[in-house]
N, C-alpha and C positions, 0 to 999 in steps of 0.2 A: 323471220333470217334476214341472214345477216351479211352484208356484202363487203368482201376484201379484193384488191387488186394484186394481182399476178405482174408485177412489172420492176424495175428498177428501175427505171426512166423521172428523176427525179421533175420535168415538167411534167410528160405526162401524170403522173400523181399529183401535183403540189395542181394542175388541171382542173382533173373530174373529183379532185376535193373542193374544188368552188362548186359545186352543183350535185353531189352525187355522194349520198352518206357512208362512206365508206372508213368500218371501223378494224380492217386490219391490212397487215402486208403483206406475203407470202413472194418469196422469189427461188432457185433453181437453180445450179449452177453455168446450165448455159445463157439464163437470159440474169445473170450478174460478169458474163465474161463480153455478153455486145454492150457493156458501158468500159468498159474501160481499167476501170478504177476499182481504189481501195476499199475492194466490201467492207470496211467497219467502217470507214470515211465514210461511205454511201450511206449507210445505214444507220449511224451518227448521225447524218446533215441534214438528213428525212423526216427525225425523230424528231429532232429540233426545225423545220420548218412545214412539217406540217400535223402539227400535235393534233388535231382529231384522230391519226389513225393511232388506238390504242395498239393491239399488237403486230410482233414481230416472229414472222418466223425466216431462218434459214437453213437449209438445207447442210448436212459437210458434204466431202468429198472424199475422206480417205475411204479405204474398202476389208479393212480392217477391222477387230475387233474392237479389237484394246485401240487401233490409232478414231474411231469412225471418238468415244470415247474420250480418249485425250483431245481432240478436235472441240469435241460438244463443251469441254470442261472451257477452255479459251476464249471456245465461240461464249458465254455465258457471263465469262469473266473477262470479256473486252467489250462488252455490249450495256453490263447490267450493273446496278451504284447509282451514284451522286453523280445527278445529272443526267442518268443513259435510261437509256427501254426502263422500267421500271422490273422486277426480276421478274412476275407474274403474271409481264405482257408477255416474252419472251419466249422460247418454245423452237428449240431445235431440228430439224428435220430429217426426219431416218430413214431411210427403203428394208420395206418388206423383205427382207433378205436373208440367207443363212450371220451372213456377222452382223446383217442390222436388227438380229431377233436378238442374238444376244448380247449384239450391245443394249440395247434400248433396258434385261433385265436389271445391267449394268446403271444403267444412269437411271428406273428409278428407285433406286434402293441409295443415288446420292440425290433424289429430290430437284432432279434437272428433269424439268418437265419438256415432254418430246410430242412431236407428231410422225402418227409412220405415216409414209409417203410410198409415192410407186404403186396401190393399190390394185388389183385383178384381178381381184373373186372375193368374194361372202367370205370364206375362208380366213385368205388375207387379213377382215377387218373383226375375224368377230380374234383374233389370234391379237389382233395389236390391242385391242378390250380385253381381253386376260392378260394381259405386258402393260394394263395400266395406260395405257396410250391417255396423251390428252385430244387429242384427234385423228381421225384417220382419211387420207387423206385417197378417194377416187378417181378415175383420170377420165373423163367420160369418153371422150370420143377416141380413146385410145385402145380402151375395151371391146367400142364397139365398130372401129376399125378391124379387132385382132379374132373377130367371127363371131362377139357377145352383144348384151346389149348392157352400157352401161347405165343405166335405168335397174334394167330391170339389179342390177349390183348393188345398187344403190336402196333398194327396196328388202332387201334380202337377209345386209348386215345392220339395218334397223327396225328389222322384225332379231333379228338373235340377239343385240344391243338389248329391246323392248323381252323378251324372253327370259333373258338372263341379265337384268338389274345393272347393266354398262355404263360408265358417264361418260365414255366416249363419247365426243363431239362427231360428227361426219360434216370434211369441208371438201367439196366437190373440186374437180378443179378440171382441167382441162378438155373446157371448154372451145370449138369450132364456130358455133353460128349459134344468138342471141336464143332461140326458139329452146335451148334448151335446159337455157336458170330456169323457167320457172318447172319446167317435169322435171329436175332435179330438186329439188324444194314440194315438191309432189311425190314423190320420188326418197320421202326423204331426210333428206339433207339438212342440216340447221344450218350450215354457211357455206356459202360457192362463193371461188377467187376467180378472177375475169382481169384480160390482156387492158387495155384500154378500150381500148378497138370495136369490143364486144360489149365496153356501158355501157362507150356513144349509142352501137345501135339499138338496145336495152331504149332509152330513149325519143329516137326514134320514130314516132307512128306514125304514118301519113293521114291518118285520119283523125288525129286527132291536130291537127296543124291547120287540118282543112277547115274543121267545124271550130277550132277558133280563132281561127282568122276572119269567120261570116263573120260568125259571131262583135269581132271585134270593129267589122265595118256596116253592122247594120248601126249599131249602137252610133255607131262619128256619121251614120247619111241623121242623126235624128239628131246632136250631141255636136258637131260640129270635126271636118277633121284632125286630126292631132287633136282631141278634146278625150281627158281620162278622169274617173272623178274622182281626183285631183282641185279640177277647176270646180266644184259643186261644195255651197257650207250646207 
């Protein structure tokens, strides 16, 4: 499973990338609005300062199909190319609604890679695959809050993709607790994207700290306080 960070905060992205294997970045219009920065410049700076992040996903804000296509072209032109994000590493996020579906049909013909976002049902997931989406992004917690099971939806999408030989990857999003991450993987997610707070909680397991510290204490009782294996030839 691959891990993305769902954030536009450069400090958080740099901090998390220093100890966690990030493969990509996602944002949405709300996340970008919190940063109060020129969105294109922000993406360029993240690409420059955090080179280990490979894929970048950025969501349109237009609501009509024609405008979505124009916006997608502009985003791709502004962010990819010489010294920018590699064209095959940039994906336009488009919601799976009437206008979004119409836009996806055109984006596919134009060769603009896109991520189908705002997915709440398995039907939306397989439709995204049929339309040629590179990724389909189901929202785990919002699905569950709406009275369904987010993991079931991921599992159903995976089953449909396998049945029809669909190459679209499942990019699970909308996590609220760290325990959902492994469950999403078990349900069939290929990638998970999470805010910094969830990523940090993934790595804090009290039992690991207790046992690791005990092992170190026992070693240092024998070797001397502050000693490590660097002190032994």
